[in-house]
Structures are given as C-alpha cells and as structure tokens.
C-alpha positions in Angstrom: 115.1 97.3 108.0 117.9 95.4 108.7 119.0 92.2 107.0 121.6 89.6 107.6 122.3 88.0 104.3 124.5 84.7 105.3 124.9 81.9 102.2 125.7 78.7 103.1 127.4 75.8 100.7 124.7 73.8 99.0 124.0 70.2 100.5 124.1 66.7 99.3 121.8 67.0 95.6 124.0 70.0 94.6 123.0 73.1 93.3 123.6 77.1 93.5 124.8 78.1 97.4 122.0 78.1 100.0 121.5 81.8 101.5 121.2 82.6 105.1 118.9 86.1 105.8 119.0 87.5 109.4 117.6 90.6 109.6 114.0 91.8 110.6 112.6 91.9 106.8 112.8 90.5 103.5 111.7 92.9 101.2 110.1 92.2 97.7 111.4 88.8 96.9 108.3 87.5 95.7 108.6 90.1 92.9 112.2 89.5 91.7 111.8 85.7 92.0 108.1 84.8 91.5 107.7 82.4 94.0 105.0 80.8 95.2 104.2 82.0 99.0 103.0 79.6 101.9 102.1 80.9 105.0 102.1 78.7 108.4 101.0 81.0 110.6 102.9 79.4 112.9 102.3 81.8 115.8 105.0 84.1 117.6 105.4 82.4 120.9 106.0 78.7 119.4 108.8 80.1 117.3 110.2 81.9 120.3 109.9 78.3 121.9 110.8 75.9 118.9 112.3 73.0 120.0 114.1 70.7 117.6 112.4 67.0 116.9 114.7 63.8 117.8 114.2 63.1 114.8 115.5 66.6 112.7 117.7 64.0 110.7 114.9 62.7 109.1 113.4 65.0 108.7 116.0 66.7 106.9 116.0 63.9 104.3 112.5 64.0 103.4 112.7 67.5 102.5 115.7 66.9 100.5 113.9 64.3 98.4 111.0 67.0 98.2 113.5 69.9 97.1 114.9 67.0 94.5 111.6 66.5 93.2 110.7 69.7 92.9 114.0 70.6 91.0 113.3 67.8 88.7 109.9 68.8 87.7 110.6 72.4 87.5 113.6 72.0 85.7 115.0 75.1 87.7 117.4 75.8 90.9 114.9 75.6 94.4 115.5 78.9 96.3 113.8 78.8 99.9 112.8 82.0 101.7 112.0 81.5 105.4 111.2 84.8 107.2 110.1 84.4 111.1 113.2 83.3 112.8 114.1 86.8 113.8 111.4 87.0 116.6 113.4 84.1 118.4 116.1 85.7 121.2 119.8 86.6 120.4 120.4 83.3 122.7 118.4 81.1 120.8 119.6 82.6 117.3 122.9 81.4 118.3 122.1 78.1 118.6 120.4 77.7 115.5 122.9 79.5 113.1 125.8 79.6 115.2 125.7 76.4 117.5 124.3 74.1 115.1 124.7 73.5 111.1 121.3 72.0 110.6 119.8 75.1 108.9 122.8 74.8 106.0 121.7 71.1 105.1 118.6 71.3 102.9 120.3 71.1 99.6 119.4 74.3 97.8 119.3 77.9 97.7 118.1 79.2 101.6 117.3 82.7 103.2 116.7 82.8 106.4 115.6 85.5 109.0 117.1 86.4 112.2 117.1 89.2 114.9 118.9 91.7 114.0 120.9 92.1 118.1 122.5 88.8 117.3 124.3 90.4 114.6 126.1 92.5 116.9 127.3 89.9 119.2 130.5 88.2 119.1 128.1 84.5 118.0 127.8 86.0 114.5 131.0 84.8 114.2 130.3 81.5 114.4 127.5 81.7 111.9 130.0 83.3 109.7 132.4 79.8 109.4 129.1 78.2 108.8 127.1 80.2 105.6 129.4 81.6 103.0 128.2 85.0 103.2 127.1 87.7 105.6 125.4 91.0 104.5 123.0 93.7 106.2 121.0 96.1 104.9 120.9 98.6 107.4 118.5 101.3 108.0 118.8 104.8 106.1 120.5 108.1 107.9 118.1 110.6 108.0 120.3 112.3 110.3 124.2 112.3 109.9 126.1 110.9 112.4 126.1 112.2 116.0 129.1 114.0 117.8 130.4 112.2 120.5 131.3 112.3 123.8 128.8 115.1 125.9 128.2 116.5 122.5 125.6 113.6 122.1 123.2 116.1 123.4 123.2 118.2 120.1 120.7 118.8 117.6 120.8 116.2 114.9 122.0 117.1 111.3 119.8 116.0 108.5 121.2 114.0 106.0 119.0 114.5 102.7 120.0 111.7 101.0 118.5 109.4 103.2 115.7 111.7 103.9 115.4 112.3 99.4 114.8 108.0 100.0 111.9 107.5 102.4 110.4 110.9 100.5 110.4 108.3 97.3 109.1 105.6 99.1 106.1 107.7 100.3 105.3 109.0 96.7 105.2 105.8 95.0 102.8 104.3 97.8 100.3 106.9 96.6 100.8 107.0 93.5 100.0 103.1 93.6 96.4 104.2 94.7 96.0 106.7 92.1 96.7 109.7 94.6 99.2 112.8 94.5 101.2 113.3 97.5 100.9 116.9 97.7 97.8 117.2 97.5 97.0 114.7 100.9 100.7 116.1 102.6 101.7 119.3 103.4 106.2 118.9 102.7 106.6 119.9 106.5 104.9 117.2 107.7 106.4 114.8 105.4 109.7 116.0 106.5 108.6 115.2 110.0 107.2 112.2 109.8 110.7 110.9 107.4 112.9 112.3 110.3 111.1 110.8 112.9 110.5 107.5 111.3 115.1 106.9 112.2 115.2 105.8 109.0 113.3 102.4 109.6 110.5 101.5 106.9 108.2 100.0 109.4 108.3 103.2 111.5 107.4 105.1 108.4 104.7 103.2 107.3 103.0 103.1 111.2 103.7 107.1 111.1 101.5 107.3 108.0 98.9 104.8 109.7 98.5 106.9 112.4 98.4 110.4 111.3 95.4 109.0 108.7 93.7 108.7 111.8 94.5 112.1 112.9 93.1 113.4 109.3 89.6 111.1 109.4 89.2 112.5 113.3 89.4 116.0 112.1 87.5 115.7 109.2 90.7 116.7 107.1 91.8 115.0 103.6 95.3 116.1 104.5 97.8 115.7 107.0 99.9 118.6 107.9 102.7 119.4 110.3 100.1 119.5 113.2 99.0 115.9 113.0 102.6 115.4 112.0 103.8 116.9 115.6 100.4 114.7 117.0 101.4 111.6 115.7 105.1 111.9 117.4 104.3 113.0 121.2 101.5 110.2 121.2 104.6 107.9 119.9 106.8 109.4 122.7 104.4 109.0 124.8 103.9 105.9 124.7 107.7 104.5 124.6 108.7 106.2 128.0 106.4 104.1 130.3 109.1 101.8 128.8 112.0 102.8 129.5 113.6 102.4 132.7 117.0 103.7 134.5 119.1 100.7 132.5 117.9 101.5 129.4 118.2 105.0 129.4 122.1 104.8 131.0 123.3 102.2 128.3 121.7 104.9 125.5 123.1 107.7 127.4 126.1 105.0 127.0 125.9 104.4 123.6 125.1 107.8 122.5 128.9 109.0 124.5 130.8 105.9 122.9 129.1 105.6 119.5 129.3 101.8 119.9 128.3 99.3 121.4 131.0 99.0 124.5 131.9 97.2 127.8 129.8 97.5 131.1 126.4 97.3 129.5 124.0 94.8 129.9 123.8 92.6 126.9 120.4 91.4 127.7 119.6 95.3 127.6 121.5 96.4 124.6 119.3 93.1 122.8 116.1 94.2 124.1 117.0 98.3 123.0 117.8 96.9 119.6 115.0 94.5 119.2 112.9 97.6 120.3 113.9 99.8 117.6 115.0 102.1 120.5 118.5 102.1 119.6 119.0 102.2 115.9 122.2 100.4 114.2 123.6 103.0 111.0 126.5 101.6 108.2 128.4 104.6 106.8 130.0 103.9 103.1 133.4 102.7 104.9 131.1 99.0 106.1 131.6 100.5 110.0 128.5 101.1 111.9 127.3 103.5 114.0 124.4 104.4 116.9 122.0 107.0 117.3 118.9 106.3 119.4 115.9 106.6 117.5 114.4 110.3 116.9 111.2 109.9 119.1 113.1 108.3 122.1 115.8 110.7 121.8 114.3 114.1 123.9 113.5 111.4 126.6 116.8 111.0 127.6 
C-alpha cells in the first residue's frame, strides 16, 4: 500500500490547508473523520482518458460556492478526499499534479490519490512546488534490504517487525468475524502468505481469499502450508506470461544497482511499479530501496 500526501494551501474562501494524497490507497479516512462517502462509480477507462472541460474555472467557482455553503451550515472545516486518480498514467499525473494548479483551487482541505510511479519520477518535484507537503506510506518490509550486485540472487532475510504487523492485521480481521486465527490458519501457512505478500496489504488479502477458495475445494476448514504453497504457485504461474525479456532485464538491473537508475525505459519501470512486480520500501533514514515481489523473484 502506497500513499503520497501532498498538501496545498487553501483557496479563496480560506480555511485549513488542502492536502493532496497520491498513492495506491487512502485507508481509514471514514473512521477518522466520520465523513459522508459519495460514490460516483466512474469507470477506470473514463478516468484514464479524462479531459478537463473548457469551462473548468466556472466549475471550480461553483464548487467553491458549495464548499462555502457546507462550511457555513456545518460550522466545521470541509475535507474532501478524492480517490481514483491513482488509475491515471504517470504522464497524465504530471499534467494534473505538476503542470497545473487546478487541483489546488477548491477552497477546502483536500486529499487526492495519484500513481505511485509518479512519485518516483522527476516531475514530482514540480508537484512539491504546488503543494505544501508530500509524504509516502511505503510497503511494509517483510524482508530485510537485499544485497546488491551479483548477490541479489541470495535468499532474502525475513524482517520480523514487518511480518508481525501483517500477522496482526490477519488476526484482527479474523477476530472481527468472531474467529480465532489459530483454528483457521496454521502458523507456517500464515508466515508463508505474509512473506509472499511482499508487505503489500491488498496482496495479503488476495492471498487469503485464494487460500480460502482452495480450502473449500479441499473440504477443509483450515489453511495449511500445502494450501499456502498452492496459492503462491498459482499466482506465480499467472504472472510468468506477463513478463517479457525487457521486464526481466529491468528488474535484474534494479536489483543489481539497488535503485531506479538510468538506462531503463521509464514506461517499463512505471509498468512494473504499477503491477507491484517491483516494490518500493523506505528505511529509517527515509531513503528508498527496491526489491522484486517475492512471488516474482524466482521467475528471474
């Protein structure tokens, strides 16, 4: 799970700074702010090809009138959280967040979602100039930082701190349903699925969903290591045809150099980051490092 938070100054009406959140997800806002949720059900294809209307300044003006009215009637500052813009390409994200100040013009606090690959492009520095703050919520490192050079092929060393967080997530989700995790998942199976998630929360959820399906097919009420390995194998088999020679060469080069360096196609790197085949992490010194998704790594 990635989120970049970029905070912009408030517009004409005033009020608190507006925040832009870019990344793969903004989680838990409903519980924190007790917001109203508005579902527009806009299809991904429309977002990807979205063209700003010619009368966009009129639209912003009308929006600010609505925001001011809500503020006056509620007697509270307005916060608008906009998810979904993480579905646009990094090139379009450049237009939305860096080349235009349009998204900063609503006169309230704002949180947007933007593609994670945009964060790793030079253009994000222009977004820093338009927004007051920028933060990224990195994936949880379930493995320690791998060695570089030719040693990238060595086995990864588990990161117990990151794994424990993922275990707690699984435990809490089971407990929310009145279930004991120990009765439904063996400890070894749990660790396999946690490690193979790469520290990506939605990957962990998908793995457990697939594991539950395998368990039902085998007419058992417990996910064991055999089922966990079957889930990982199935996922790897589905990924293998997606990786062409350029994908594999780019991944190997990132692993050897430990960074997104030159000599690689930006489009290929964007694709690998978006597909979660290449994962980004951040250490205690706020420096980024990269590793290939543990499900993908054996394919190299």
